C-alpha positions in Angstrom: 0.0 0.0 0.0 1.4 3.4 -1.1 0.8 5.3 2.1 1.2 2.5 4.7 4.7 3.4 5.5 7.0 4.4 8.3 10.1 6.5 8.1 13.3 4.6 7.4 14.8 6.2 10.6 11.9 5.1 12.8 13.9 2.9 15.1 16.6 5.5 15.4 14.1 8.0 16.9 12.1 6.0 19.5 12.2 6.8 23.3 12.5 3.7 25.4 11.5 2.7 29.0 10.4 4.9 31.9 13.5 7.0 32.3 15.0 8.2 35.6 14.5 11.3 37.8 17.8 13.1 38.6 18.8 16.1 40.8 21.6 16.9 38.3 22.6 15.8 34.8 25.6 16.8 32.7 24.7 16.8 29.0 28.3 17.1 28.0 29.4 13.8 29.6 26.0 12.0 29.7 27.1 10.5 33.0 24.6 9.6 35.7 25.9 9.6 39.3 24.1 7.1 41.6 23.6 9.8 44.2 21.9 12.0 41.7 19.0 9.6 41.3 16.0 10.9 43.3 14.2 7.6 43.7 12.6 4.6 41.9 9.3 5.2 40.2 6.4 3.0 39.0 4.0 3.4 36.1 6.2 5.8 34.2 6.7 9.5 34.4 4.7 12.3 32.7 6.0 15.7 31.6 3.7 18.4 30.2 4.5 21.9 29.0 1.2 23.6 28.1 1.1 27.1 26.8 -1.8 29.5 27.4 -2.7 32.0 24.7 -4.7 35.2 24.3 -6.4 36.2 21.1 -6.1 40.0 21.0 -8.5 40.1 18.1 -11.4 38.3 19.7 -13.2 41.6 20.6 -12.5 43.4 17.4 -15.3 43.6 14.9 -14.8 41.6 11.7 -11.5 40.1 12.9 -11.2 36.4 12.2 -10.8 34.2 15.3 -7.2 33.0 15.8 -5.5 35.6 13.6 -1.9 34.7 13.9 -0.6 38.3 14.1 -2.8 38.9 17.1 -2.1 35.6 18.9 -0.1 36.1 22.1 1.5 33.5 24.4 0.7 34.5 28.0 2.3 31.8 30.1 3.5 28.1 30.3 2.1 25.5 32.7 5.0 23.1 33.2 4.6 19.9 35.2 6.4 16.6 35.9 4.4 13.9 37.6 4.4 10.2 38.4 4.7 7.9 41.4 7.6 7.1 43.6 7.9 3.6 45.1 10.9 4.5 47.3 10.9 6.9 50.1 13.5 8.6 52.4 13.6 11.9 54.2 15.1 13.7 51.2 12.2 12.7 49.0 9.7 13.4 51.7 11.1 16.9 52.2 10.9 17.5 48.5 7.3 16.3 48.2 6.2 18.5 51.2 7.3 21.6 49.2 8.0 23.6 52.4 9.8 21.4 54.9 13.0 20.7 56.7 14.8 17.6 57.9 15.2 18.1 61.7 18.7 19.1 62.7 18.9 16.8 65.7 16.7 13.9 64.6 17.5 13.1 61.0 14.6 10.7 60.8 12.1 13.6 61.2 10.8 15.9 58.4 9.0 19.0 59.6 6.6 20.9 57.3 6.7 24.7 57.2 4.2 27.5 56.5 6.5 29.7 54.4 8.5 28.9 51.3 12.2 29.6 51.0 14.4 29.8 47.9 15.9 26.4 48.8 12.5 24.7 48.4 12.8 25.2 44.6 15.3 23.0 42.8 16.0 21.7 39.3 14.9 18.2 38.3 15.9 16.2 35.3 14.0 13.5 33.6 16.3 11.4 31.3 15.2 8.5 29.2 16.9 6.1 26.7 16.5 7.1 23.0 17.4 5.7 19.6 18.4 2.3 18.4 21.9 2.8 19.9 21.4 2.9 23.7 24.5 1.2 25.0 26.1 2.1 28.3 28.8 4.4 27.0 27.4 6.2 24.0 23.6 5.6 24.3 21.2 8.2 23.1 18.9 10.0 25.4 16.1 12.5 25.7 16.6 14.8 28.7 14.1 17.3 30.1 15.5 19.9 32.5 12.7 21.3 34.7 13.9 24.5 36.4 12.9 25.9 39.8 10.6 22.9 40.4 8.4 22.9 43.5 6.1 20.0 44.7 2.5 21.1 44.0 0.9 17.7 44.5 1.5 17.4 48.2 2.8 14.5 50.2 0.7 11.4 50.0 0.9 7.6 50.3 -1.2 4.8 48.9 -0.6 1.5 50.6 -2.3 -1.8 50.0 -2.4 -5.5 50.9 0.6 -7.3 49.5 1.6 -4.3 47.3 4.3 -1.7 47.5 3.5 1.7 48.9 3.1 4.4 46.3 3.9 8.1 46.6 2.4 10.2 43.9 4.3 13.3 42.9 3.7 16.5 40.9 6.4 19.1 40.4 5.6 22.5 38.8 8.4 24.6 37.2 8.6 28.3 38.1 9.9 31.4 36.4 12.5 33.3 38.4 11.9 37.0 39.0 15.6 37.5 38.2 15.1 35.8 34.7 11.6 36.7 33.8 12.0 36.0 30.1 13.4 32.4 30.7 10.8 29.7 30.2 11.8 27.2 33.0 12.3 24.0 31.0 14.7 22.7 28.3 14.7 19.6 26.2 17.8 17.8 24.9 17.6 15.0 22.3 20.8 13.2 21.5 21.1 10.1 19.2 23.2 7.3 20.3 26.4 5.9 18.7 27.6 2.3 18.3 30.2 1.1 20.7 33.7 1.7 19.4 32.6 4.7 17.2 35.3 7.3 17.0 34.0 10.8 17.0 35.6 13.1 14.4 37.9 15.8 15.6 36.2 19.2 15.7 
């Protein structure tokens, strides 16, 4: 059939598996430090970046709806969500949004009323990408969520003979010092076969 086709590069451009949540990720080395992994998840992870628009021509007589020259982007709603199946005090503090680990009892997490700048942190979601996804030169898609704050609260769903689940939702925030910076970035890097020698620049 003439139009029942897929691109020849299809299997070079597929994202695989659930990915991992990281506190930091270096796109120049692609290395993942074990202590950068926030926690184990279940059911996959979801990222959404949804723009909100205004139509400045909607109240103008005879102006067609959605005229491109009068379309304005107002804001972005940026969220990263999913479910943790591991928990420690660092994750609990992050999920509570405004909280501290007790200075004398490190098993205790204390929620606060007020937010501080330290409650906002960058989070990375990084997933395998492309048909070359080996350990040293594997491809990846990485999403850098800036100034993330837990807006889903702290919650646990337990059950008989199942693992406890801790749903999460992080929302990215604009900084008043960088008001024109949309607080997320996306990196897409194809993998290379093991033993491939990169050309000199």
